[in-house]
C-alpha positions as CSV (number, residue, x, y, z in Angstrom):
1,M,0.0,0.0,0.0
2,F,1.1,3.6,-0.2
3,D,0.8,6.7,2.0
4,L,-2.2,8.8,0.9
5,N,-0.9,11.7,3.0
6,A,2.2,11.9,0.8
7,L,0.2,12.4,-2.4
8,S,-0.7,15.9,-3.9
9,L,-4.2,17.0,-4.4
10,K,-4.0,16.3,-8.1
11,E,-2.6,12.8,-7.4
12,L,-5.5,12.1,-4.9
13,K,-8.1,13.3,-7.4
14,D,-6.5,11.1,-10.2
15,L,-6.6,8.2,-7.8
16,Q,-10.2,8.9,-6.9
17,A,-11.2,9.0,-10.6
18,Q,-9.4,5.7,-11.2
19,V,-11.2,4.1,-8.2
20,A,-14.6,5.3,-9.5
21,K,-13.8,3.9,-12.9
22,A,-12.7,0.6,-11.5
23,I,-15.9,0.3,-9.4
24,A,-18.1,1.1,-12.4
25,G,-16.2,-1.5,-14.5
26,Y,-16.6,-4.1,-11.8
27,E,-20.4,-3.5,-11.5
28,D,-20.8,-3.7,-15.3
29,R,-18.9,-7.0,-15.4
30,R,-21.1,-8.4,-12.6
31,K,-24.3,-7.3,-14.4
32,K,-23.1,-9.0,-17.6
33,E,-22.2,-12.2,-15.8
34,A,-25.6,-12.2,-14.1
35,L,-27.5,-11.6,-17.3
36,A,-25.5,-14.3,-19.1
37,E,-26.3,-16.8,-16.3
38,L,-30.0,-15.9,-16.5
39,E,-30.1,-16.2,-20.3
40,D,-28.4,-19.7,-20.0
41,K,-30.9,-20.8,-17.4
42,A,-33.9,-19.6,-19.5
43,R,-32.4,-21.3,-22.6
44,E,-32.0,-24.6,-20.6
45,M,-35.7,-24.4,-19.8
46,G,-36.7,-23.7,-23.4
47,F,-37.3,-20.0,-23.2
48,S,-35.7,-16.8,-24.0
49,L,-35.1,-14.3,-21.2
50,A,-37.3,-11.8,-23.0
51,E,-40.2,-14.3,-23.0
52,L,-39.9,-14.8,-19.2
53,T,-39.5,-11.2,-18.3
54,G,-42.0,-9.8,-20.7
55,V,-39.4,-7.3,-22.0
56,S,-39.1,-7.4,-25.8
57,A,-35.8,-6.9,-27.5
58,A,-34.7,-3.3,-27.9
59,R,-37.0,-1.6,-30.3
60,K,-35.1,-0.6,-33.4
61,R,-35.9,2.7,-35.1
62,A,-36.6,2.5,-38.8
63,P,-34.1,4.6,-40.8
64,A,-35.5,8.0,-41.8
65,A,-36.4,8.5,-45.4
66,P,-34.2,11.0,-47.2
67,K,-35.7,14.5,-47.6
68,Y,-32.8,16.4,-49.2
69,A,-30.3,15.6,-51.9
70,N,-26.9,17.1,-52.6
71,P,-27.1,19.3,-55.7
72,Q,-23.7,18.1,-57.0
73,D,-24.3,14.4,-56.2
74,P,-28.0,13.4,-56.0
75,A,-27.0,10.0,-54.5
76,D,-25.8,11.9,-51.4
77,T,-28.9,12.4,-49.3
78,W,-29.9,13.7,-45.9
79,S,-33.0,12.9,-43.8
80,G,-33.2,16.2,-42.1
81,R,-32.4,14.6,-38.8
82,G,-29.2,15.2,-36.8
83,R,-26.3,17.4,-37.8
84,K,-26.5,19.1,-41.2
85,P,-24.1,17.7,-43.7
86,R,-21.4,20.0,-45.0
87,W,-22.9,20.1,-48.5
88,F,-26.2,21.2,-47.1
89,E,-24.6,24.0,-45.1
90,A,-22.5,25.1,-48.1
91,A,-25.6,25.2,-50.3
92,L,-27.4,27.3,-47.8
93,Q,-24.5,29.8,-47.6
94,A,-24.4,29.9,-51.4
95,G,-28.0,31.2,-51.3
96,K,-30.0,28.0,-51.9
97,K,-33.1,27.3,-49.8
98,P,-33.8,23.9,-48.2
99,E,-36.8,23.6,-50.6
100,D,-34.4,23.8,-53.5
101,M,-32.7,20.6,-52.3
102,A,-35.9,18.7,-51.2
103,L,-36.6,15.4,-52.9
């Protein structure tokens, strides 16, 4: 072991962050082990864990349909969700309107 009183404030804070990270990692590993054990037991009994818990698999979101197309490359599209692509921003700065690029 080492003497905590000999450490600087920065070293103590670094150590604290490392301990918090180690604890979180330990808890994550234990949860994964427990989940794997439960899934194995359910499978042995002929079920899936989702069937027994009533929780369905994570719902997947359907990909958004494209709404805008790059004027220079019509195959390059954007759904209007998330961050604007560079080509969309450049077109707006060049004076185009979103309606001009709409599909």
